[in-house]
N, CA, C, O and the ligand as a Tripos MOL2 file, in Angstrom:
@<TRIPOS>MOLECULE
protein
  253   251    64     0     0
PROTEIN
NO_CHARGES

@<TRIPOS>ATOM
      1 N         -16.8820   69.9840   37.9290 N.3       1 MET1
      2 CA        -15.9770   70.0150   36.7410 C.3       1 MET1
      3 C         -16.2260   68.9630   35.7390 C.2       1 MET1
      4 O         -16.3700   67.7980   36.1090 O.2       1 MET1
      5 N         -16.2860   69.2860   34.5230 N.am      2 GLU2
      6 CA        -16.5430   68.2140   33.3680 C.3       2 GLU2
      7 C         -15.4760   67.3590   33.2130 C.2       2 GLU2
      8 O         -14.3530   67.8370   33.0510 O.2       2 GLU2
      9 N         -15.6680   66.0550   33.2390 N.am      3 LYS3
     10 CA        -14.4930   65.1870   32.8870 C.3       3 LYS3
     11 C         -14.3850   64.8050   31.3630 C.2       3 LYS3
     12 O         -15.3220   64.5160   30.6200 O.2       3 LYS3
     13 N         -13.1410   64.8600   31.0760 N.am      4 VAL4
     14 CA        -12.8030   64.6100   29.4650 C.3       4 VAL4
     15 C         -12.2620   63.1900   29.3790 C.2       4 VAL4
     16 O         -11.3110   62.7960   30.0540 O.2       4 VAL4
     17 N         -12.9080   62.4800   28.5360 N.am      5 PHE5
     18 CA        -12.4080   61.1370   28.2160 C.3       5 PHE5
     19 C         -12.7040   60.6230   26.8110 C.2       5 PHE5
     20 O         -13.5900   61.1310   26.1250 O.2       5 PHE5
     21 N         -12.0310   59.7180   26.4390 N.am      6 HIS6
     22 CA        -12.1300   59.3060   24.9100 C.3       6 HIS6
     23 C         -12.3460   57.8870   24.8870 C.2       6 HIS6
     24 O         -12.3430   57.1940   25.9040 O.2       6 HIS6
     25 N         -12.5350   57.4520   23.7060 N.am      7 LEU7
     26 CA        -12.6300   55.9060   23.3520 C.3       7 LEU7
     27 C         -11.1480   55.4850   23.5920 C.2       7 LEU7
     28 O         -10.2270   56.2590   23.3310 O.2       7 LEU7
     29 N         -10.9410   54.2170   24.1030 N.am      8 ASN8
     30 CA         -9.6440   53.6500   24.2590 C.3       8 ASN8
     31 C          -8.7030   54.2880   25.5000 C.2       8 ASN8
     32 O          -7.5540   53.9140   25.7370 O.2       8 ASN8
     33 N          -9.3220   55.1790   26.1340 N.am      9 ASP9
     34 CA         -8.6170   55.8110   27.3860 C.3       9 ASP9
     35 C          -8.4750   54.7480   28.3780 C.2       9 ASP9
     36 O          -9.3240   53.8580   28.3180 O.2       9 ASP9
     37 N          -7.6290   54.6650   29.2240 N.am     10 VAL10
     38 CA         -7.6540   53.9360   30.4790 C.3      10 VAL10
     39 C          -7.8780   54.7150   31.5560 C.2      10 VAL10
     40 O          -7.1330   55.6650   31.7950 O.2      10 VAL10
     41 N          -8.9530   54.4030   32.3540 N.am     11 VAL11
     42 CA         -9.2870   55.2070   33.5960 C.3      11 VAL11
     43 C          -9.2480   54.6070   34.7110 C.2      11 VAL11
     44 O          -9.2050   53.3770   34.7250 O.2      11 VAL11
     45 N          -9.2550   55.3880   35.9530 N.am     12 GLU12
     46 CA         -9.2990   54.8780   37.2070 C.3      12 GLU12
     47 C         -10.7640   55.1590   37.7860 C.2      12 GLU12
     48 O         -11.2960   56.2480   37.5650 O.2      12 GLU12
     49 N         -11.3690   54.2290   38.4820 N.am     13 MET13
     50 CA        -12.5150   54.3770   39.0930 C.3      13 MET13
     51 C         -12.4240   54.7540   40.5580 C.2      13 MET13
     52 O         -11.3830   54.6200   41.2010 O.2      13 MET13
     53 N         -13.6140   55.2580   41.0900 N.am     14 LYS14
     54 CA        -13.5960   55.4810   42.5050 C.3      14 LYS14
     55 C         -13.3700   54.2200   43.3410 C.2      14 LYS14
     56 O         -12.7300   54.2350   44.3930 O.2      14 LYS14
     57 N         -13.9370   53.1140   42.8070 N.am     15 LYS15
     58 CA        -13.7900   51.7940   43.4670 C.3      15 LYS15
     59 C         -13.0650   50.8690   42.6390 C.2      15 LYS15
     60 O         -13.4250   50.7650   41.4670 O.2      15 LYS15
     61 N         -12.1170   50.1920   43.0530 N.am     16 PRO16
     62 CA        -11.3160   49.1510   42.1300 C.3      16 PRO16
     63 C         -12.2460   47.8980   42.0010 C.2      16 PRO16
     64 O         -13.0820   47.6020   42.8540 O.2      16 PRO16
     65 N         -12.0170   47.1900   40.8470 N.am     17 HIS17
     66 CA        -12.7970   45.8970   40.5160 C.3      17 HIS17
     67 C         -12.4340   44.9920   41.5680 C.2      17 HIS17
     68 O         -11.3220   45.0420   42.0940 O.2      17 HIS17
     69 N         -13.4260   44.0640   41.9430 N.am     18 PRO18
     70 CA        -13.0410   43.1360   42.9710 C.3      18 PRO18
     71 C         -11.8280   42.2250   42.7090 C.2      18 PRO18
     72 O         -11.3840   41.5900   43.6660 O.2      18 PRO18
     73 N         -11.2800   42.1090   41.5580 N.am     19 CYS19
     74 CA        -10.1560   41.5430   41.1050 C.3      19 CYS19
     75 C          -8.9570   42.1450   41.7410 C.2      19 CYS19
     76 O          -7.9460   41.4740   41.9450 O.2      19 CYS19
     77 N          -9.0440   43.2950   42.0310 N.am     20 GLY20
     78 CA         -7.9130   44.0860   42.6540 C.3      20 GLY20
     79 C          -7.1930   45.1460   41.5900 C.2      20 GLY20
     80 O          -6.2310   45.8380   41.9220 O.2      20 GLY20
     81 N          -7.7000   45.1700   40.4690 N.am     21 THR21
     82 CA         -7.4100   46.1610   39.4720 C.3      21 THR21
     83 C          -8.2240   47.4340   39.4000 C.2      21 THR21
     84 O          -9.4540   47.4310   39.4310 O.2      21 THR21
     85 N          -7.5290   48.4500   39.3090 N.am     22 ASN22
     86 CA         -8.3040   49.6550   39.0720 C.3      22 ASN22
     87 C          -7.7280   50.4990   37.7910 C.2      22 ASN22
     88 O          -7.2580   51.6370   37.7800 O.2      22 ASN22
     89 N          -7.9010   49.6520   36.8090 N.am     23 ALA23
     90 CA         -7.5460   50.3360   35.3920 C.3      23 ALA23
     91 C          -8.5250   49.7440   34.6000 C.2      23 ALA23
     92 O          -8.6910   48.5260   34.5510 O.2      23 ALA23
     93 N          -9.3170   50.7300   33.8480 N.am     24 TRP24
     94 CA        -10.3480   50.3320   33.0000 C.3      24 TRP24
     95 C         -10.1740   50.9340   31.6060 C.2      24 TRP24
     96 O          -9.8090   52.0990   31.4450 O.2      24 TRP24
     97 N         -10.4660   50.0420   30.5460 N.am     25 LYS25
     98 CA        -10.2680   50.7740   29.2710 C.3      25 LYS25
     99 C         -11.6410   51.0700   28.7880 C.2      25 LYS25
    100 O         -12.5620   50.2920   29.0370 O.2      25 LYS25
    101 N         -11.8180   52.1610   28.1060 N.am     26 ILE26
    102 CA        -13.1810   52.5780   27.5820 C.3      26 ILE26
    103 C         -13.1760   52.0020   26.0820 C.2      26 ILE26
    104 O         -12.5280   52.4710   25.1470 O.2      26 ILE26
    105 N         -14.0890   50.8130   26.0410 N.am     27 ILE27
    106 CA        -14.1410   50.1700   24.6640 C.3      27 ILE27
    107 C         -15.2950   50.5560   23.9480 C.2      27 ILE27
    108 O         -15.3670   50.2620   22.7540 O.2      27 ILE27
    109 N         -16.3550   51.2740   24.5960 N.am     28 ARG28
    110 CA        -17.4340   51.7470   23.8380 C.3      28 ARG28
    111 C         -18.0560   52.9610   24.4180 C.2      28 ARG28
    112 O         -18.3100   53.0420   25.6200 O.2      28 ARG28
    113 N         -18.3200   53.9810   23.4960 N.am     29 MET29
    114 CA        -18.9010   55.2900   23.9540 C.3      29 MET29
    115 C         -20.2840   55.4700   23.3010 C.2      29 MET29
    116 O         -20.5070   55.1510   22.1330 O.2      29 MET29
    117 N         -21.1550   55.9790   24.0990 N.am     30 GLY30
    118 CA        -22.4000   56.1590   23.6520 C.3      30 GLY30
    119 C         -23.1960   56.8310   24.7680 C.2      30 GLY30
    120 O         -22.5840   57.4750   25.6210 O.2      30 GLY30
    121 N         -24.5690   56.7160   24.8120 N.am     31 ALA31
    122 CA        -25.3870   57.0340   25.9420 C.3      31 ALA31
    123 C         -24.9210   56.1700   27.0070 C.2      31 ALA31
    124 O         -24.9520   56.6440   28.1430 O.2      31 ALA31
    125 N         -24.4700   54.9160   26.8390 N.am     32 ASP32
    126 CA        -23.7770   54.0430   27.8120 C.3      32 ASP32
    127 C         -22.4130   53.9860   27.4440 C.2      32 ASP32
    128 O         -22.0280   54.1510   26.2860 O.2      32 ASP32
    129 N         -21.5970   53.7300   28.5120 N.am     33 ILE33
    130 CA        -20.1640   53.5190   28.3220 C.3      33 ILE33
    131 C         -19.8120   52.0280   28.6930 C.2      33 ILE33
    132 O         -20.1350   51.4880   29.7510 O.2      33 ILE33
    133 N         -19.1760   51.5040   27.7750 N.am     34 ARG34
    134 CA        -18.6570   50.0820   28.1930 C.3      34 ARG34
    135 C         -17.0810   50.1590   28.4490 C.2      34 ARG34
    136 O         -16.2660   50.6180   27.6490 O.2      34 ARG34
    137 N         -16.8010   49.6310   29.7040 N.am     35 ILE35
    138 CA        -15.3530   49.6370   29.9670 C.3      35 ILE35
    139 C         -15.0020   48.1710   30.3970 C.2      35 ILE35
    140 O         -15.7810   47.3420   30.8650 O.2      35 ILE35
    141 N         -13.6780   48.0290   30.1430 N.am     36 LYS36
    142 CA        -13.1240   46.6140   30.4150 C.3      36 LYS36
    143 C         -11.9470   46.6770   31.3740 C.2      36 LYS36
    144 O         -11.0120   47.4590   31.1980 O.2      36 LYS36
    145 N         -12.0240   45.7980   32.4340 N.am     37 CYS37
    146 CA        -11.0670   45.7810   33.3920 C.3      37 CYS37
    147 C          -9.7670   45.2750   32.8290 C.2      37 CYS37
    148 O          -9.7280   44.2080   32.2170 O.2      37 CYS37
    149 N          -8.6920   46.0310   33.0280 N.am     38 GLU38
    150 CA         -7.4660   45.6060   32.4950 C.3      38 GLU38
    151 C          -6.7250   44.4370   33.1260 C.2      38 GLU38
    152 O          -5.7290   43.9120   32.6290 O.2      38 GLU38
    153 N          -7.3520   44.0500   34.3640 N.am     39 GLY39
    154 CA         -6.7620   43.0150   35.0200 C.3      39 GLY39
    155 C          -7.3590   41.6790   34.6940 C.2      39 GLY39
    156 O          -6.6340   40.7160   34.4440 O.2      39 GLY39
    157 N          -8.7340   41.5980   34.6900 N.am     40 CYS40
    158 CA         -9.4590   40.2880   34.3110 C.3      40 CYS40
    159 C         -10.1850   40.3000   32.9610 C.2      40 CYS40
    160 O         -10.7010   39.2810   32.5020 O.2      40 CYS40
    161 N         -10.2060   41.4350   32.3670 N.am     41 GLN41
    162 CA        -10.9340   41.5120   31.1520 C.3      41 GLN41
    163 C         -12.3190   41.4790   31.1940 C.2      41 GLN41
    164 O         -12.9850   41.2940   30.1750 O.2      41 GLN41
    165 N         -12.8360   41.6530   32.3650 N.am     42 HIS42
    166 CA        -14.4000   41.5820   32.7170 C.3      42 HIS42
    167 C         -14.8830   43.0560   32.1020 C.2      42 HIS42
    168 O         -14.2860   44.0990   32.3660 O.2      42 HIS42
    169 N         -15.9420   42.9850   31.3250 N.am     43 SER43
    170 CA        -16.3510   44.4600   30.8480 C.3      43 SER43
    171 C         -17.8870   44.6150   31.5880 C.2      43 SER43
    172 O         -18.6080   43.6880   31.9570 O.2      43 SER43
    173 N         -18.1230   45.8990   31.6730 N.am     44 VAL44
    174 CA        -19.3460   46.2280   32.2210 C.3      44 VAL44
    175 C         -19.9140   47.5610   31.4190 C.2      44 VAL44
    176 O         -19.1700   48.4200   30.9440 O.2      44 VAL44
    177 N         -21.1120   47.5820   31.3600 N.am     45 MET45
    178 CA        -21.8460   48.8380   30.7440 C.3      45 MET45
    179 C         -22.4580   49.6830   31.7050 C.2      45 MET45
    180 O         -23.2040   49.2280   32.5720 O.2      45 MET45
    181 N         -22.1760   50.9310   31.5970 N.am     46 ILE46
    182 CA        -22.8210   51.7830   32.7190 C.3      46 ILE46
    183 C         -23.2010   53.0360   31.9210 C.2      46 ILE46
    184 O         -22.5340   53.4410   30.9700 O.2      46 ILE46
    185 N         -24.3730   53.6500   32.3950 N.am     47 PRO47
    186 CA        -24.8620   54.8810   31.9120 C.3      47 PRO47
    187 C         -23.8170   55.9910   31.8550 C.2      47 PRO47
    188 O         -23.0480   56.0290   32.8150 O.2      47 PRO47
    189 N         -23.6730   56.8200   30.9790 N.am     48 ARG48
    190 CA        -22.7590   57.7870   30.9610 C.3      48 ARG48
    191 C         -22.6530   58.7060   32.1350 C.2      48 ARG48
    192 O         -21.5760   59.0190   32.6430 O.2      48 ARG48
    193 N         -23.8460   59.1320   32.5500 N.am     49 ARG49
    194 CA        -23.9190   60.0280   33.8010 C.3      49 ARG49
    195 C         -23.2810   59.3600   35.0100 C.2      49 ARG49
    196 O         -22.5160   59.9110   35.8010 O.2      49 ARG49
    197 N         -23.7300   58.0040   35.0470 N.am     50 GLU50
    198 CA        -23.0730   57.1920   36.3640 C.3      50 GLU50
    199 C         -21.5830   57.1120   36.0760 C.2      50 GLU50
    200 O         -20.8060   57.4380   36.9730 O.2      50 GLU50
    201 N         -21.1580   56.7410   34.9970 N.am     51 PHE51
    202 CA        -19.7160   56.5980   34.6460 C.3      51 PHE51
    203 C         -18.9430   57.9270   35.0810 C.2      51 PHE51
    204 O         -17.8870   57.9160   35.7140 O.2      51 PHE51
    205 N         -19.5590   58.9750   34.6900 N.am     52 GLU52
    206 CA        -18.8870   60.5320   35.0580 C.3      52 GLU52
    207 C         -18.7410   60.5580   36.5930 C.2      52 GLU52
    208 O         -17.7250   61.0060   37.1250 O.2      52 GLU52
    209 N         -19.7090   60.1020   37.2380 N.am     53 LYS53
    210 CA        -19.6630   60.1310   38.7760 C.3      53 LYS53
    211 C         -18.6790   59.2330   39.2790 C.2      53 LYS53
    212 O         -18.0040   59.5650   40.2540 O.2      53 LYS53
    213 N         -18.4990   57.9630   38.6350 N.am     54 LYS54
    214 CA        -17.7130   56.9850   39.4120 C.3      54 LYS54
    215 C         -16.2340   56.9680   38.8520 C.2      54 LYS54
    216 O         -15.3500   56.3310   39.4250 O.2      54 LYS54
    217 N         -16.0130   57.6960   37.7150 N.am     55 MET55
    218 CA        -14.7670   57.8410   37.2350 C.3      55 MET55
    219 C         -13.8780   58.7530   38.0860 C.2      55 MET55
    220 O         -14.3700   59.8160   38.4670 O.2      55 MET55
    221 N         -12.5730   58.4350   38.4340 N.am     56 LYS56
    222 CA        -11.7100   59.1330   39.1680 C.3      56 LYS56
    223 C         -10.8570   60.1020   38.2850 C.2      56 LYS56
    224 O         -10.8240   61.3260   38.4150 O.2      56 LYS56
    225 N         -10.2340   59.4260   37.4510 N.am     57 LYS57
    226 CA         -9.3560   60.0750   36.5810 C.3      57 LYS57
    227 C          -8.8220   59.2270   35.2890 C.2      57 LYS57
    228 O          -8.8380   57.9960   35.2810 O.2      57 LYS57
    229 N          -8.3950   59.9340   34.3110 N.am     58 VAL58
    230 CA         -7.7740   59.1920   33.1650 C.3      58 VAL58
    231 C          -6.3300   58.7870   33.4540 C.2      58 VAL58
    232 O          -5.5280   59.6420   33.8300 O.2      58 VAL58
    233 N          -6.0000   57.6160   33.3040 N.am     59 ILE59
    234 CA         -4.6310   57.1760   33.5790 C.3      59 ILE59
    235 C          -3.7980   57.4580   32.3490 C.2      59 ILE59
    236 O          -2.7520   58.1040   32.4190 O.2      59 ILE59
    237 N          -4.3140   56.9260   31.1350 N.am     60 SER60
    238 CA         -3.5570   57.1850   30.0000 C.3      60 SER60
    239 C          -4.5530   57.3090   28.8110 C.2      60 SER60
    240 O          -5.5810   56.6410   28.6980 O.2      60 SER60
    241 N          -4.1120   58.2530   27.9420 N.am     61 SER61
    242 CA         -5.0210   58.5890   26.8920 C.3      61 SER61
    243 C          -4.3160   58.5310   25.5230 C.2      61 SER61
    244 O          -3.1850   59.0090   25.4320 O.2      61 SER61
    245 N          -4.9040   57.9830   24.4720 N.am     62 THR62
    246 CA         -4.2450   57.8460   23.1670 C.3      62 THR62
    247 C          -4.5080   59.1930   22.4400 C.2      62 THR62
    248 O          -3.9220   59.4100   21.3800 O.2      62 THR62
    249 N          -5.2820   60.0190   22.9140 N.am     63 VAL63
    250 CA         -5.5820   61.3150   22.1970 C.3      63 VAL63
    251 C          -4.6330   62.3800   22.4130 C.2      63 VAL63
    252 O          -4.7970   63.4720   21.8690 O.2      63 VAL63
    253 ZN        -11.0940   42.7940   37.0990 Zn       64 ZN64
@<TRIPOS>BOND
     1     1     2 1
     2     2     3 1
     3     3     4 2
     4     3     5 am
     5     5     6 1
     6     6     7 1
     7     7     8 2
     8     7     9 am
     9     9    10 1
    10    10    11 1
    11    11    12 2
    12    11    13 am
    13    13    14 1
    14    14    15 1
    15    15    16 2
    16    15    17 am
    17    17    18 1
    18    18    19 1
    19    19    20 2
    20    19    21 am
    21    21    22 1
    22    22    23 1
    23    23    24 2
    24    23    25 am
    25    25    26 1
    26    26    27 1
    27    27    28 2
    28    27    29 am
    29    29    30 1
    30    30    31 1
    31    31    32 2
    32    31    33 am
    33    33    34 1
    34    34    35 1
    35    35    36 2
    36    35    37 am
    37    37    38 1
    38    38    39 1
    39    39    40 2
    40    39    41 am
    41    41    42 1
    42    42    43 1
    43    43    44 2
    44    43    45 am
    45    45    46 1
    46    46    47 1
    47    47    48 2
    48    47    49 am
    49    49    50 1
    50    50    51 1
    51    51    52 2
    52    51    53 am
    53    53    54 1
    54    54    55 1
    55    55    56 2
    56    55    57 am
    57    57    58 1
    58    58    59 1
    59    59    60 2
    60    59    61 am
    61    61    62 1
    62    62    63 1
    63    63    64 2
    64    63    65 am
    65    65    66 1
    66    66    67 1
    67    67    68 2
    68    67    69 am
    69    69    70 1
    70    70    71 1
    71    71    72 2
    72    71    73 am
    73    73    74 1
    74    74    75 1
    75    75    76 2
    76    75    77 am
    77    77    78 1
    78    78    79 1
    79    79    80 2
    80    79    81 am
    81    81    82 1
    82    82    83 1
    83    83    84 2
    84    83    85 am
    85    85    86 1
    86    86    87 1
    87    87    88 2
    88    87    89 am
    89    89    90 1
    90    90    91 1
    91    91    92 2
    92    91    93 am
    93    93    94 1
    94    94    95 1
    95    95    96 2
    96    95    97 am
    97    97    98 1
    98    98    99 1
    99    99   100 2
   100    99   101 am
   101   101   102 1
   102   102   103 1
   103   103   104 2
   104   103   105 am
   105   105   106 1
   106   106   107 1
   107   107   108 2
   108   107   109 am
   109   109   110 1
   110   110   111 1
   111   111   112 2
   112   111   113 am
   113   113   114 1
   114   114   115 1
   115   115   116 2
   116   115   117 am
   117   117   118 1
   118   118   119 1
   119   119   120 2
   120   119   121 am
   121   121   122 1
   122   122   123 1
   123   123   124 2
   124   123   125 am
   125   125   126 1
   126   126   127 1
   127   127   128 2
   128   127   129 am
   129   129   130 1
   130   130   131 1
   131   131   132 2
   132   131   133 am
   133   133   134 1
   134   134   135 1
   135   135   136 2
   136   135   137 am
   137   137   138 1
   138   138   139 1
   139   139   140 2
   140   139   141 am
   141   141   142 1
   142   142   143 1
   143   143   144 2
   144   143   145 am
   145   145   146 1
   146   146   147 1
   147   147   148 2
   148   147   149 am
   149   149   150 1
   150   150   151 1
   151   151   152 2
   152   151   153 am
   153   153   154 1
   154   154   155 1
   155   155   156 2
   156   155   157 am
   157   157   158 1
   158   158   159 1
   159   159   160 2
   160   159   161 am
   161   161   162 1
   162   162   163 1
   163   163   164 2
   164   163   165 am
   165   165   166 1
   166   166   167 1
   167   167   168 2
   168   167   169 am
   169   169   170 1
   170   170   171 1
   171   171   172 2
   172   171   173 am
   173   173   174 1
   174   174   175 1
   175   175   176 2
   176   175   177 am
   177   177   178 1
   178   178   179 1
   179   179   180 2
   180   179   181 am
   181   181   182 1
   182   182   183 1
   183   183   184 2
   184   183   185 am
   185   185   186 1
   186   186   187 1
   187   187   188 2
   188   187   189 am
   189   189   190 1
   190   190   191 1
   191   191   192 2
   192   191   193 am
   193   193   194 1
   194   194   195 1
   195   195   196 2
   196   195   197 am
   197   197   198 1
   198   198   199 1
   199   199   200 2
   200   199   201 am
   201   201   202 1
   202   202   203 1
   203   203   204 2
   204   203   205 am
   205   205   206 1
   206   206   207 1
   207   207   208 2
   208   207   209 am
   209   209   210 1
   210   210   211 1
   211   211   212 2
   212   211   213 am
   213   213   214 1
   214   214   215 1
   215   215   216 2
   216   215   217 am
   217   217   218 1
   218   218   219 1
   219   219   220 2
   220   219   221 am
   221   221   222 1
   222   222   223 1
   223   223   224 2
   224   223   225 am
   225   225   226 1
   226   226   227 1
   227   227   228 2
   228   227   229 am
   229   229   230 1
   230   230   231 1
   231   231   232 2
   232   231   233 am
   233   233   234 1
   234   234   235 1
   235   235   236 2
   236   235   237 am
   237   237   238 1
   238   238   239 1
   239   239   240 2
   240   239   241 am
   241   241   242 1
   242   242   243 1
   243   243   244 2
   244   243   245 am
   245   245   246 1
   246   246   247 1
   247   247   248 2
   248   247   249 am
   249   249   250 1
   250   250   251 1
   251   251   252 2
@<TRIPOS>SUBSTRUCTURE
     1 MET1         2 RESIDUE 1 A MET
     2 GLU2         6 RESIDUE 1 A GLU
     3 LYS3        10 RESIDUE 1 A LYS
     4 VAL4        14 RESIDUE 1 A VAL
     5 PHE5        18 RESIDUE 1 A PHE
     6 HIS6        22 RESIDUE 1 A HIS
     7 LEU7        26 RESIDUE 1 A LEU
     8 ASN8        30 RESIDUE 1 A ASN
     9 ASP9        34 RESIDUE 1 A ASP
    10 VAL10       38 RESIDUE 1 A VAL
    11 VAL11       42 RESIDUE 1 A VAL
    12 GLU12       46 RESIDUE 1 A GLU
    13 MET13       50 RESIDUE 1 A MET
    14 LYS14       54 RESIDUE 1 A LYS
    15 LYS15       58 RESIDUE 1 A LYS
    16 PRO16       62 RESIDUE 1 A PRO
    17 HIS17       66 RESIDUE 1 A HIS
    18 PRO18       70 RESIDUE 1 A PRO
    19 CYS19       74 RESIDUE 1 A CYS
    20 GLY20       78 RESIDUE 1 A GLY
    21 THR21       82 RESIDUE 1 A THR
    22 ASN22       86 RESIDUE 1 A ASN
    23 ALA23       90 RESIDUE 1 A ALA
    24 TRP24       94 RESIDUE 1 A TRP
    25 LYS25       98 RESIDUE 1 A LYS
    26 ILE26      102 RESIDUE 1 A ILE
    27 ILE27      106 RESIDUE 1 A ILE
    28 ARG28      110 RESIDUE 1 A ARG
    29 MET29      114 RESIDUE 1 A MET
    30 GLY30      118 RESIDUE 1 A GLY
    31 ALA31      122 RESIDUE 1 A ALA
    32 ASP32      126 RESIDUE 1 A ASP
    33 ILE33      130 RESIDUE 1 A ILE
    34 ARG34      134 RESIDUE 1 A ARG
    35 ILE35      138 RESIDUE 1 A ILE
    36 LYS36      142 RESIDUE 1 A LYS
    37 CYS37      146 RESIDUE 1 A CYS
    38 GLU38      150 RESIDUE 1 A GLU
    39 GLY39      154 RESIDUE 1 A GLY
    40 CYS40      158 RESIDUE 1 A CYS
    41 GLN41      162 RESIDUE 1 A GLN
    42 HIS42      166 RESIDUE 1 A HIS
    43 SER43      170 RESIDUE 1 A SER
    44 VAL44      174 RESIDUE 1 A VAL
    45 MET45      178 RESIDUE 1 A MET
    46 ILE46      182 RESIDUE 1 A ILE
    47 PRO47      186 RESIDUE 1 A PRO
    48 ARG48      190 RESIDUE 1 A ARG
    49 ARG49      194 RESIDUE 1 A ARG
    50 GLU50      198 RESIDUE 1 A GLU
    51 PHE51      202 RESIDUE 1 A PHE
    52 GLU52      206 RESIDUE 1 A GLU
    53 LYS53      210 RESIDUE 1 A LYS
    54 LYS54      214 RESIDUE 1 A LYS
    55 MET55      218 RESIDUE 1 A MET
    56 LYS56      222 RESIDUE 1 A LYS
    57 LYS57      226 RESIDUE 1 A LYS
    58 VAL58      230 RESIDUE 1 A VAL
    59 ILE59      234 RESIDUE 1 A ILE
    60 SER60      238 RESIDUE 1 A SER
    61 SER61      242 RESIDUE 1 A SER
    62 THR62      246 RESIDUE 1 A THR
    63 VAL63      250 RESIDUE 1 A VAL
    64 ZN64       253 GROUP 0 **** ****
């Protein structure tokens, strides 16, 4: 099933961040996706294909 997500959505990943938070905001979209941990503000960049595999669900969407 194709996952739908947009810029500024907050998503839950299959694995929480080591800081204990499992809410990530999508802050950049492209061939790579940049997400920022809502708990500690740490951000990571991951390839879109990998992001789609690791993302569990959208928690909140502004769209
Ligand atoms: Zn964190």
